[in-house]
C-alpha positions as CSV (number, residue, x, y, z in Angstrom):
1,X,5.9,-19.7,-5.9
2,X,6.6,-17.2,-3.0
3,X,8.0,-13.9,-4.1
4,X,11.6,-13.2,-3.0
5,X,13.2,-10.2,-4.6
6,X,16.6,-11.8,-4.3
7,X,15.6,-14.8,-6.5
8,X,13.6,-13.5,-9.6
9,X,13.8,-16.7,-11.7
10,X,11.0,-17.3,-14.2
11,X,8.5,-15.9,-11.7
12,X,9.3,-12.3,-12.3
13,X,6.1,-10.3,-13.0
14,X,7.6,-6.8,-13.1
15,X,10.9,-6.9,-14.9
16,X,11.4,-3.1,-15.0
17,X,10.8,-2.7,-11.2
18,X,13.3,-5.6,-10.5
19,X,16.0,-4.0,-12.7
20,X,15.6,-0.4,-11.3
21,X,16.0,-1.7,-7.8
22,X,19.4,-3.1,-8.7
23,X,20.8,-0.5,-11.1
24,X,23.3,0.9,-8.4
25,X,24.9,-2.6,-8.2
26,X,25.8,-2.8,-11.8
27,X,29.1,-1.9,-13.6
28,X,29.1,0.5,-16.6
29,X,28.6,-2.1,-19.3
30,X,26.1,-4.0,-17.2
31,X,24.2,-0.8,-16.5
32,X,24.0,-0.1,-20.3
33,X,22.5,-3.6,-20.9
34,X,20.0,-3.1,-18.0
35,X,19.0,0.3,-19.6
36,X,18.3,-1.6,-22.9
37,X,16.1,-4.0,-21.0
38,X,14.2,-1.1,-19.5
39,X,13.8,0.7,-22.8
40,X,12.7,-2.4,-24.8
41,X,10.4,-3.9,-22.2
42,X,8.2,-6.6,-23.7
43,X,9.9,-6.1,-27.1
44,X,12.9,-8.1,-25.7
45,X,11.1,-11.2,-26.8
46,X,12.0,-10.2,-30.4
47,X,15.7,-9.5,-29.7
48,X,18.6,-11.9,-29.6
49,X,21.6,-11.6,-27.2
50,X,23.5,-10.1,-30.1
51,X,20.8,-7.5,-30.7
52,X,20.9,-6.4,-27.1
53,X,24.7,-6.3,-27.2
54,X,24.6,-4.0,-30.2
55,X,22.0,-1.7,-28.6
56,X,24.1,-1.5,-25.5
57,X,27.4,-1.1,-27.4
58,X,29.0,-4.1,-25.7
59,X,29.7,-7.8,-26.3
60,X,27.2,-10.6,-26.0
61,X,29.2,-12.0,-23.0
62,X,28.5,-8.8,-21.2
63,X,24.8,-9.2,-21.7
64,X,24.9,-12.7,-20.1
65,X,26.9,-11.3,-17.2
66,X,24.4,-8.5,-16.7
67,X,21.6,-11.0,-16.6
68,X,23.4,-13.0,-14.0
69,X,24.2,-9.9,-11.9
70,X,20.4,-9.2,-12.0
71,X,19.7,-12.6,-10.6
72,X,18.7,-14.5,-13.8
73,X,20.3,-17.7,-15.0
74,X,20.7,-16.1,-18.5
75,X,19.1,-14.0,-21.2
76,X,16.4,-16.5,-22.0
77,X,15.0,-16.1,-18.5
78,X,15.0,-12.3,-18.9
79,X,13.0,-12.8,-22.2
80,X,10.5,-14.9,-20.3
81,X,10.1,-12.2,-17.7
82,X,9.7,-9.6,-20.4
83,X,7.0,-11.6,-22.1
84,X,5.0,-11.6,-18.9
85,X,5.4,-7.9,-18.5
86,X,2.4,-5.8,-19.5
87,X,3.1,-3.2,-22.3
88,X,4.1,0.1,-21.0
89,X,1.3,2.7,-21.0
90,X,1.3,5.4,-23.6
91,X,2.5,8.8,-22.3
92,X,-0.3,11.2,-21.4
93,X,-1.4,13.4,-24.3
94,X,-3.5,15.9,-22.4
95,X,-3.1,19.5,-23.8
96,X,-4.2,21.1,-20.6
97,X,-1.3,21.5,-18.1
98,X,-3.5,20.4,-15.2
99,X,-4.7,17.4,-17.2
100,X,-1.1,16.4,-18.0
101,X,0.0,16.8,-14.4
102,X,-2.8,14.6,-13.2
103,X,-2.2,12.0,-15.9
104,X,1.6,11.9,-15.2
105,X,1.0,11.6,-11.5
106,X,-1.5,8.8,-11.8
107,X,0.8,7.0,-14.3
108,X,3.8,7.3,-12.0
109,X,1.8,6.0,-9.1
110,X,0.3,3.1,-11.1
111,X,3.8,2.0,-12.3
112,X,5.4,2.1,-8.9
113,X,2.5,0.3,-7.1
114,X,2.5,-2.4,-9.9
115,X,6.2,-3.1,-9.1
116,X,5.6,-3.8,-5.4
117,X,4.9,-7.5,-5.8
118,X,8.3,-7.8,-7.5
119,X,10.5,-5.7,-5.3
120,X,9.0,-6.4,-1.9
121,X,10.1,-9.8,-0.6
122,X,7.3,-11.6,1.3
123,X,10.0,-13.3,3.3
124,X,11.4,-10.0,4.4
125,X,8.0,-8.6,5.1
126,X,7.3,-11.5,7.5
127,X,10.7,-11.0,9.1
128,X,10.1,-7.2,9.5
129,X,6.7,-7.9,11.2
130,X,8.3,-10.4,13.6
131,X,11.0,-8.0,14.5
132,X,8.5,-5.2,15.3
133,X,6.3,-7.6,17.2
134,X,9.1,-8.9,19.4
135,X,10.6,-5.5,20.1
136,X,10.2,-3.8,23.5
137,X,10.3,-0.4,21.8
138,X,10.1,0.7,18.2
139,X,11.8,3.8,16.9
140,X,10.5,5.1,13.6
141,X,12.1,7.9,11.7
142,X,12.5,9.4,8.2
143,X,13.3,12.9,6.7
144,X,11.6,15.0,4.1
145,X,8.8,13.2,2.3
146,X,9.8,10.1,4.2
147,X,8.9,11.9,7.4
148,X,5.2,11.8,6.5
149,X,5.5,8.0,5.9
150,X,7.2,7.6,9.3
151,X,4.4,9.5,11.1
152,X,1.9,7.2,9.4
153,X,3.8,4.1,10.3
154,X,4.1,5.3,13.9
155,X,0.4,5.9,14.2
156,X,-0.4,2.5,12.8
157,X,2.1,0.6,15.0
158,X,0.8,2.5,18.1
159,X,-2.8,1.6,17.2
160,X,-1.7,-2.1,17.3
161,X,-0.3,-1.7,20.8
162,X,3.4,-1.2,20.0
163,X,5.5,1.1,22.2
164,X,6.5,3.6,19.5
165,X,8.7,6.7,19.3
166,X,8.5,8.9,16.2
167,X,11.0,11.8,16.7
168,X,10.1,15.1,15.1
169,X,13.7,16.1,14.1
170,X,17.0,14.4,13.2
171,X,18.8,15.4,16.4
172,X,16.1,13.8,18.5
173,X,16.2,10.7,16.3
174,X,19.9,10.4,17.0
175,X,19.4,10.8,20.7
176,X,16.5,8.2,20.7
177,X,18.6,5.8,18.6
178,X,21.4,6.0,21.1
179,X,19.1,5.0,24.0
180,X,17.9,1.8,22.3
181,X,19.1,-1.7,23.4
182,X,19.2,-5.2,22.1
183,X,15.5,-5.8,22.7
184,X,14.5,-2.8,20.6
185,X,13.9,-2.1,16.9
186,X,14.1,0.7,14.4
187,X,12.0,1.3,11.3
188,X,14.1,3.6,9.2
189,X,12.5,5.1,6.0
190,X,14.3,6.8,3.2
191,X,13.5,6.9,-0.5
192,X,17.1,7.2,-1.6
193,X,18.5,5.1,1.3
194,X,21.3,7.7,1.5
195,X,19.8,10.5,3.6
196,X,22.5,11.2,6.1
197,X,20.4,11.9,9.2
198,X,18.4,8.7,8.6
199,X,21.4,6.5,7.9
200,X,23.3,7.9,10.9
201,X,20.5,7.3,13.3
202,X,20.1,3.7,12.0
203,X,23.9,3.1,12.4
204,X,23.7,4.5,16.0
205,X,20.8,2.2,16.8
206,X,22.6,-0.8,15.3
207,X,25.7,0.1,17.3
208,X,23.7,-0.2,20.5
209,X,22.2,-3.6,19.6
210,X,18.9,-2.6,18.1
211,X,17.5,-4.5,15.1
212,X,17.0,-2.3,12.0
213,X,14.2,-2.6,9.5
214,X,14.8,-0.4,6.4
215,X,12.1,0.8,3.9
216,X,13.7,2.3,0.8
217,X,13.5,2.4,-3.0
218,X,17.1,1.2,-3.5
219,X,18.2,-2.4,-2.9
220,X,21.8,-1.4,-2.5
221,X,22.3,1.8,-0.4
222,X,24.0,2.9,2.8
223,X,20.7,2.3,4.7
224,X,20.2,-1.2,3.3
225,X,23.8,-2.0,4.2
226,X,23.0,-0.9,7.8
227,X,19.7,-2.7,8.2
228,X,19.0,-6.2,9.4
229,X,16.0,-6.5,7.1
230,X,15.3,-4.3,4.0
231,X,12.0,-3.7,2.3
232,X,12.6,-2.4,-1.2
233,X,9.7,-0.5,-2.7
234,X,9.5,2.5,-5.0
235,X,10.9,4.0,-8.2
236,X,14.4,5.2,-9.2
237,X,13.2,6.5,-12.6
238,X,12.8,10.3,-12.8
239,X,9.3,11.1,-14.2
240,X,9.0,14.9,-14.2
241,X,10.3,15.0,-10.6
242,X,7.6,12.6,-9.4
243,X,9.8,9.6,-8.5
244,X,10.0,10.5,-4.8
245,X,6.3,11.2,-4.6
246,X,5.4,7.9,-6.3
247,X,7.8,6.1,-4.0
248,X,6.1,7.7,-1.0
249,X,2.8,6.0,-2.1
250,X,4.6,2.7,-2.5
251,X,6.1,3.1,1.0
252,X,2.7,3.9,2.5
253,X,1.4,0.7,0.8
254,X,4.2,-1.3,2.3
255,X,3.5,0.2,5.8
256,X,-0.1,-1.0,5.3
257,X,1.0,-4.5,4.4
258,X,3.5,-4.5,7.3
259,X,0.8,-3.5,9.8
260,X,-1.6,-6.1,8.5
261,X,1.0,-8.8,8.9
262,X,1.8,-7.5,12.4
263,X,-1.9,-7.6,13.3
264,X,-2.0,-11.3,12.5
265,X,1.0,-11.8,14.8
266,X,-0.2,-9.8,17.8
267,X,-3.7,-11.3,17.9
268,X,-5.9,-10.3,20.9
269,X,-3.4,-7.7,22.1
270,X,-3.7,-5.9,18.8
271,X,-7.5,-6.2,18.8
272,X,-7.7,-4.6,22.2
273,X,-5.4,-1.8,21.1
274,X,-7.4,-1.2,17.9
275,X,-10.7,-1.1,19.9
276,X,-9.1,1.6,22.1
277,X,-7.9,3.5,19.0
278,X,-11.5,3.4,17.6
279,X,-12.9,4.7,20.9
280,X,-10.4,7.6,21.0
281,X,-11.2,8.4,17.3
282,X,-14.9,8.3,17.9
283,X,-14.6,10.9,20.7
284,X,-13.1,13.4,18.1
285,X,-15.8,13.0,15.4
286,X,-18.9,15.1,15.3
């Protein structure tokens, strides 16, 4: 079955990633139920609807509504997804601060990368690649840690022969966005999906007719509301301040998948551009 993050069904492999991507959409009681799902993980198979309701401090009917808001037909389907979810890894027990830091970082990265197959819709990935392939120009931008991902994406798209602009600052991004037209596209990158400069540039580009592809960790955010196609990847759970760092790794992985998909669409043109890129790189290697 093809993965589509909007239709989890019985095929959900990473329940926790699916829930975290949708937490902002939930009401108070539904969010408490979702938190119980996250805390219990694979142990949900041993809990009834009433058990979950008691843990969440709500009624069984609220548990059912929360399941439906998350895209499941009911609690039984959530339990099936939980049964398929691997047990959560034990927290690092290193005594040395450096060892703990390394273990926490690797654990956070492992968890967020494991969730990609659940949160990234293959349908949306194909759509994003087609958008970039058909665009006359592609504007790529992001701020903070997402700026590094934007630079990487710009380099990779340019290596495939795309006409790419990666502005170095928010004001230039706004100007560039205002100069786009209906044949152009934007790749807007933001972990939170709420970075003002990124969202404003995306809105300006959309206003001028450009197609917007968003890469974010939040399924429901100002950026995703602005975009034509949203790729959801990353973590919303704070792990010693590492959530944005882990999400950056997830975003880089999605950029790789996006460029590989784009390569298959561009064919010989991309092959020629890659050959040129390799020649240029070879000239700068001792």
